[in-house]
matplotlib code that plots the C-alpha trace (Angstrom):
import matplotlib.pyplot as plt

x = [0.0, 1.5, 1.8, -0.8, -3.0, -5.5, -8.3, -7.5, -7.1, -9.9, -7.3, -3.8, -0.8, 2.2, 5.1, 8.0, 10.8, 9.6, 6.4, 7.6, 8.7, 7.9, 5.1, 2.6, 3.8, 2.2, -0.4, -1.2, -0.8, -2.7, -5.9, -5.7, -5.9, -8.4, -10.6, -13.1, -12.0, -9.6, -8.6, -5.3, -3.4, 0.6, 2.9, 6.2, 9.0, 8.7, 7.2, 9.3, 8.5, 6.9, 9.5, 9.2, 10.9, 8.4, 5.4, 6.9, 7.6, 3.8, 2.5, 3.7, 1.3, -1.6, -1.5, -1.2, 0.2, 0.9, -1.4, -0.2, 1.0, 3.3, 2.7, 4.2, 2.7, 1.6, -0.7, -2.9, -5.9, -7.1, -5.2, -7.5, -5.6, -6.0, -2.3, 1.0, 3.8, 6.9, 9.2, 12.3, 14.4, 13.2, 9.4, 9.6, 10.7, 8.2, 5.3, 6.1, 6.1, 2.6, 1.1, 2.6, -1.3, -2.7, -3.3, -2.4, 0.0, 2.8, 5.2, 8.7, 9.5, 12.8, 12.2, 15.6, 15.4, 15.8, 16.8, 20.2, 21.1, 23.6, 24.0, 21.9, 18.5, 17.1, 19.5, 18.0, 14.1, 15.0, 15.3, 12.1, 10.8, 12.4, 10.6, 7.4, 7.0, 8.3, 5.7, 2.7, 4.4, 4.1, 0.8, -0.9, 0.4, 0.2, -3.6, -4.6, -5.2, -7.2, -7.5, -11.2, -12.2, -13.8, -17.6, -18.1, -20.5, -23.9]
y = [0.0, 2.9, 5.7, 7.9, 6.9, 4.5, 2.4, 1.8, -2.0, -3.7, -6.3, -4.9, -7.1, -6.1, -8.6, -8.7, -10.7, -11.6, -9.9, -8.0, -4.5, -3.4, -5.1, -4.5, -1.1, -0.9, -2.6, -0.5, 2.8, 1.9, -0.1, 3.6, 5.8, 3.6, 1.9, -0.6, 0.8, -1.7, -5.1, -4.5, -7.8, -8.4, -11.0, -12.6, -15.0, -16.3, -15.4, -13.4, -12.0, -8.6, -5.4, -2.9, -0.5, -0.7, -0.9, 2.4, 4.2, 3.6, 4.5, 8.0, 8.8, 7.1, 3.7, 0.4, -2.2, -4.3, -7.0, -7.7, -11.8, -11.9, -14.6, -16.4, -16.4, -20.2, -18.8, -16.8, -17.5, -15.6, -15.2, -13.1, -9.8, -7.5, -6.2, -7.5, -4.7, -6.6, -4.5, -7.1, -9.2, -11.9, -10.9, -10.0, -13.4, -15.2, -13.3, -13.0, -17.3, -17.3, -15.5, -17.3, -19.0, -15.9, -12.6, -10.1, -7.3, -7.5, -4.3, -4.0, -1.2, -1.3, -0.5, -0.5, -3.0, -0.8, -3.8, -3.5, 0.3, 0.2, 3.1, 4.6, 3.5, 7.1, 6.1, 3.1, 4.7, 7.2, 4.3, 2.9, 6.6, 6.5, 3.7, 4.3, 8.2, 6.7, 3.9, 6.1, 8.7, 5.8, 4.4, 7.8, 8.2, 4.7, 4.2, 7.6, 8.4, 12.0, 13.9, 14.1, 17.8, 19.9, 20.1, 23.8, 25.7, 26.7]
z = [0.2, -1.0, 2.1, 2.4, -1.0, -2.1, -0.2, 3.6, 4.6, 6.7, 8.6, 9.4, 10.9, 12.4, 12.1, 14.0, 15.0, 18.7, 19.1, 22.4, 21.0, 17.8, 16.4, 19.7, 19.9, 16.0, 17.1, 19.8, 18.0, 15.2, 17.3, 19.4, 16.4, 14.3, 17.0, 15.6, 12.2, 11.0, 12.6, 14.2, 15.0, 15.6, 15.7, 15.8, 13.7, 17.1, 21.3, 23.2, 26.7, 27.5, 27.3, 30.1, 28.1, 25.2, 27.7, 29.6, 25.6, 24.9, 28.4, 28.0, 25.0, 27.0, 25.4, 27.6, 26.0, 29.3, 28.8, 25.3, 25.3, 22.5, 20.1, 16.6, 13.1, 14.1, 17.2, 14.8, 14.6, 11.6, 8.5, 6.5, 6.4, 3.9, 4.6, 6.5, 7.7, 8.3, 10.7, 10.8, 7.8, 9.6, 9.8, 6.3, 5.4, 7.4, 5.8, 2.4, 2.9, 5.1, 2.2, -0.4, -1.4, -0.2, -2.1, 0.8, 0.1, 2.8, 2.8, 4.6, 6.9, 8.2, 11.8, 14.6, 17.1, 20.3, 22.6, 20.7, 22.2, 24.8, 27.4, 30.2, 31.5, 29.4, 26.1, 25.7, 26.7, 23.7, 21.1, 21.7, 21.7, 18.5, 17.6, 18.6, 17.4, 13.9, 13.7, 14.4, 11.9, 9.2, 10.4, 10.0, 7.0, 5.4, 6.4, 5.8, 9.4, 9.9, 13.4, 14.5, 13.9, 16.8, 16.2, 15.9, 18.6, 17.3]

ax = plt.figure().add_subplot(projection="3d")
ax.plot(x, y, z, "-o")
ax.set_aspect("equal")
plt.show()
C-alpha cells in the first residue's frame, strides 16, 4: 500500500521478530488511532517476553500494551489480513512465506531494534521512543489517519 494513498485495508497484521517490542507498539498505536475501523493484530517469528521499556514508552503517550501476550505466526487464529507490515528482515521473510498462497499485500518497514541500544536507562528509553514515534508517523501516513475535527458551537 503506497503511503497515504488508496483504499484503507480492513485488517492489518504487524510482524516483527519476537512480538514484544516493535509489532505490539505498532498494534497499540494503530488500535488507538483507528479503534474498530480496522482489525489490527500483531505476531512475531518467535514468541518473546513482554518488554518493560516498550510498555513504558507507550504509556508515555497514553497507550497501554502491558497486557499484550507475545505470540508467533503459528499462534494466529485468523489469517484473513489485507495487509501485513513487517518490521524486521526475519518477519518479512516469514510473512512472504506465510502468504505465498494468499492475496495479501506484504510491505516492509525497516525498523531498528531498540533492544540493541546500549547505555543509560534514558538512552535506551530514547531508542524505544524513536521507534514508537517513527511507527506512529508511518501508520498515520500509510493508513490515512485524519484527526477528528471538533464540532463547531452553534
